[in-house]
N, C-alpha and C positions, 0 to 999 in steps of 0.2 A: 504494500500500500504506500502510495506516494505521500510524503509528509508535506504539510503546508504551514505557512506562518499563521500564528494566532492573530485574529483581528477583533479586538474587544469592542470596537464601534458597532460592528454587525451584531454581536451578541447583545449589546445594550438596546439597540433599536428593535431587535427582534423581541426582546422581553417586554418592552413598552407597547409594541403593536399587538402582542399576544394579550397583554392586559386590557387594551382597548377592545379587542375582539371578545374577550370574556365578559367585559362590561356590556357590550351590545348583545351578546348571546343571552345573558341574564335578563336583559330588558325584553328581548324577543320571546323568551320563555316565560315571561310573566313573574319572575322572581323578584325583580325590583324595577324601578323606573329610572332610566338614565337619560337625562336631557342631551340633546344633540350637541350642545356647545361644551359639554363636559370633556369631550374628547380632544378638543383643540389644545388646552394646556397640557394634557397628558402626552400627546404626540409631539408637541413643540418642545417640551422639556426632554423627552426622549431623544429627539434629534439633536438638541444642544449638548446633552451629555454624551451622546454617541460621537458627535463631532469633536468634542474635547478629548475623549478617550482615544479617538483615532489620531488626533494631532500629537498627543503625548506618546503614543506607541510609535508613531513615525519618527519623532525626535529621538526616542531611545534607540530605535533600529538604525537611524542614520549615525548616531554617535558610536554605536557598537561597530558598524562596518568601517567608519572613518578611523576608529582606534585600531582595528585589526589591519587595515591597509596602510597605515602610516609607517614609512620605512624608519627604522631606528638607526641612528648614527653610531658607528662603532669607532671609538677613539683608541688609537694604539699608543702605547707609552714606549 
């Protein structure tokens, strides 16, 4: 199985969208009443958190690869 890099932004937005789907499913099933405008802050917060997590993960990956590829100077005495 091919390995892939971990992408926390996709995990976070997936969790928030599943939460929105559960809220609407509960409303459709008659378990509770979910107003249509309640999903806007949920999805927007999820997108903001996912974007922040993706940026942080990218910065970490960029620093790691830059650190590994930086040639080290060898000084001879």
